[in-house]
C-alpha positions as CSV (number, residue, x, y, z in Angstrom):
1,X,-0.1,-0.1,-0.2
2,X,1.4,3.9,-0.9
3,X,2.6,6.2,1.7
4,X,-0.9,8.2,1.0
5,X,-3.1,8.9,3.7
6,X,-5.3,6.1,3.4
7,X,-2.1,3.8,2.9
8,X,-0.7,5.0,6.6
9,X,-4.8,4.3,8.0
10,X,-4.9,0.8,6.4
11,X,-1.4,-0.3,7.2
12,X,-1.9,1.1,10.8
13,X,-5.3,-0.9,10.8
14,X,-3.2,-3.7,9.9
15,X,-0.9,-3.2,13.0
16,X,-3.8,-3.3,15.1
17,X,-5.2,-6.4,14.7
18,X,-2.5,-7.4,16.9
19,X,-4.6,-6.3,19.7
20,X,-6.8,-9.2,19.5
21,X,-4.0,-11.6,20.2
22,X,-2.9,-9.6,23.4
23,X,-4.2,-11.7,26.4
24,X,-5.1,-10.2,29.9
25,X,-5.0,-11.9,33.5
26,X,-9.0,-12.0,33.0
27,X,-11.3,-14.8,32.2
28,X,-14.6,-15.0,29.8
29,X,-17.5,-16.3,30.9
30,X,-16.8,-19.6,28.7
31,X,-13.2,-19.7,31.0
32,X,-10.8,-18.6,28.4
33,X,-8.2,-15.7,28.7
34,X,-10.1,-12.3,27.8
35,X,-7.8,-10.1,25.3
36,X,-7.2,-6.8,25.2
37,X,-9.2,-5.9,21.8
38,X,-12.5,-7.6,23.6
39,X,-11.6,-5.7,26.9
40,X,-11.5,-1.9,24.9
41,X,-15.0,-3.1,23.6
42,X,-16.3,-3.8,27.0
43,X,-15.1,-0.9,28.3
44,X,-16.5,1.5,25.4
45,X,-19.9,0.1,25.6
46,X,-19.9,0.1,29.4
47,X,-19.5,4.0,29.4
48,X,-22.3,4.4,26.8
49,X,-24.1,2.7,28.9
50,X,-23.4,4.7,32.3
51,X,-22.8,7.8,30.7
52,X,-25.6,9.3,32.7
53,X,-23.4,8.6,36.2
54,X,-20.6,10.8,35.0
55,X,-20.3,13.5,37.8
56,X,-19.2,16.4,35.2
57,X,-21.1,16.8,31.6
58,X,-18.6,15.1,28.9
59,X,-17.6,14.0,25.7
60,X,-18.9,10.9,24.8
61,X,-17.3,10.5,21.5
62,X,-14.1,11.7,23.6
63,X,-14.5,9.0,26.0
64,X,-14.8,6.5,23.7
65,X,-11.6,6.8,21.3
66,X,-10.1,7.1,24.6
67,X,-11.1,4.0,26.0
68,X,-10.1,2.5,22.3
69,X,-7.0,3.9,21.7
70,X,-5.4,3.8,25.2
71,X,-4.8,-0.2,25.6
72,X,-3.5,-0.3,21.9
73,X,0.1,0.1,23.4
74,X,-0.2,-3.7,24.5
75,X,0.3,-4.4,21.3
76,X,4.1,-3.8,22.0
77,X,4.1,-3.3,25.5
78,X,1.6,-6.5,26.9
79,X,-1.0,-6.2,29.4
80,X,0.4,-5.7,32.9
81,X,-2.0,-7.0,35.5
82,X,-2.7,-3.6,37.7
83,X,-1.6,-5.8,40.8
84,X,1.9,-6.9,39.7
85,X,4.6,-5.1,41.4
86,X,6.5,-3.7,38.5
87,X,4.5,-0.8,37.4
88,X,7.4,1.3,36.5
89,X,8.9,-0.2,33.7
90,X,5.3,-0.7,32.0
91,X,4.7,2.9,31.8
92,X,8.1,3.7,29.8
93,X,7.5,0.4,27.7
94,X,4.3,1.5,26.7
95,X,5.2,5.5,26.5
96,X,7.7,4.1,23.8
97,X,5.2,1.6,22.4
98,X,2.6,4.8,21.8
99,X,5.1,6.6,19.7
100,X,5.8,3.7,17.6
101,X,2.3,2.3,17.0
102,X,1.0,6.2,16.2
103,X,3.8,7.1,14.0
104,X,2.3,4.5,11.8
105,X,-0.7,7.1,11.6
106,X,-0.8,10.4,9.2
107,X,1.1,13.3,11.4
108,X,-2.3,15.0,12.2
109,X,-3.9,11.9,13.2
110,X,-0.3,10.5,14.8
111,X,-0.7,14.2,17.2
112,X,-3.8,13.6,18.2
113,X,-3.8,10.0,19.0
114,X,-0.6,10.4,20.9
115,X,-2.2,13.0,23.1
116,X,-5.4,11.4,23.4
117,X,-3.3,8.5,25.0
118,X,-1.4,10.7,27.0
119,X,-4.8,12.5,28.0
120,X,-6.0,8.5,29.6
121,X,-2.6,8.4,31.2
122,X,-2.8,11.5,32.7
123,X,-6.0,11.9,33.6
124,X,-6.0,15.1,32.5
125,X,-9.0,16.0,31.7
126,X,-13.4,14.7,32.9
127,X,-13.6,12.5,30.2
128,X,-10.2,11.0,30.8
129,X,-11.2,10.9,34.8
130,X,-14.5,9.2,33.2
131,X,-12.7,6.5,31.2
132,X,-10.5,5.4,33.5
133,X,-13.0,5.0,35.7
134,X,-14.6,2.7,33.7
135,X,-11.9,1.1,32.9
136,X,-11.4,0.7,36.6
137,X,-14.9,-0.8,37.1
138,X,-14.7,-3.5,34.0
139,X,-12.5,-6.1,35.7
140,X,-14.3,-6.0,38.7
141,X,-17.4,-6.8,37.0
142,X,-15.9,-9.6,35.2
143,X,-14.1,-11.1,38.3
144,X,-18.2,-10.8,39.3
145,X,-19.4,-12.3,36.5
146,X,-16.8,-15.1,35.7
147,X,-16.4,-16.1,39.5
148,X,-12.7,-16.6,38.5
149,X,-9.3,-14.7,39.4
150,X,-6.1,-16.4,37.5
151,X,-3.4,-15.5,40.7
152,X,-5.7,-17.1,43.4
153,X,-7.3,-14.6,46.3
154,X,-6.2,-10.6,45.9
155,X,-5.8,-8.9,49.0
156,X,-8.7,-6.8,49.6
157,X,-7.0,-3.5,50.8
158,X,-5.1,-3.8,47.4
159,X,-8.3,-4.0,45.4
160,X,-9.5,-0.9,47.5
161,X,-6.0,0.8,47.3
162,X,-5.8,0.4,43.7
163,X,-9.2,1.9,42.4
164,X,-9.5,4.7,45.2
165,X,-9.1,6.8,42.4
166,X,-12.8,6.2,41.2
167,X,-14.3,7.4,44.6
168,X,-12.6,10.9,44.0
169,X,-13.9,11.2,40.0
170,X,-17.1,9.3,40.3
171,X,-18.7,9.0,43.7
172,X,-22.1,7.9,42.1
173,X,-20.0,4.7,40.6
174,X,-17.7,4.4,43.7
175,X,-21.1,2.7,45.2
176,X,-21.4,0.2,42.6
177,X,-17.7,-0.6,43.2
178,X,-18.2,-0.9,46.6
179,X,-21.1,-3.6,45.9
180,X,-18.4,-5.5,43.5
181,X,-16.1,-5.8,45.8
182,X,-17.9,-6.7,48.8
183,X,-20.1,-9.5,45.4
184,X,-16.3,-10.9,45.1
185,X,-15.4,-11.2,49.0
186,X,-18.2,-13.2,49.3
187,X,-17.2,-14.9,46.4
188,X,-13.7,-15.6,47.9
189,X,-12.2,-13.7,45.3
190,X,-10.9,-10.8,47.4
191,X,-9.9,-11.7,51.1
């Protein structure tokens, strides 16, 4: 394909096909590992459905963009489980991946997508805060629905600590988080 704008866009689309092969620690209801593309679809739909619970007025197209592009970096960096201890090397690997992947796009889209990715990572807008809330809730919902956690039981205080930002960004949805956490405790997934 040529180096035209369309050619660059198609090259990017070919590359992001690889997201379907990035496996996450979470399981699906049929027991297999969830892939990152499935996670992206799920959080985008969750955001649309839960928009009314956002603390502030938000641009939902921007939220969906943030949710659909923020994990594309996992094509290069892989998925790092939230409860792993080495989160510092994850940040650098994801930054390098963002620049490589989004550089496949035409310049204007490259700049937009890098800015969107950075906005999500830094939670620097109301849209990014809402997107991060949704991204944080999805695994909690996944644990309750599947009743499975790959690496045994997660310490309850670790879950609360990692998800505490949700209470600040969305007090309404924090109530849901508390319910999901309690349900996982009752199922023996968190202790």
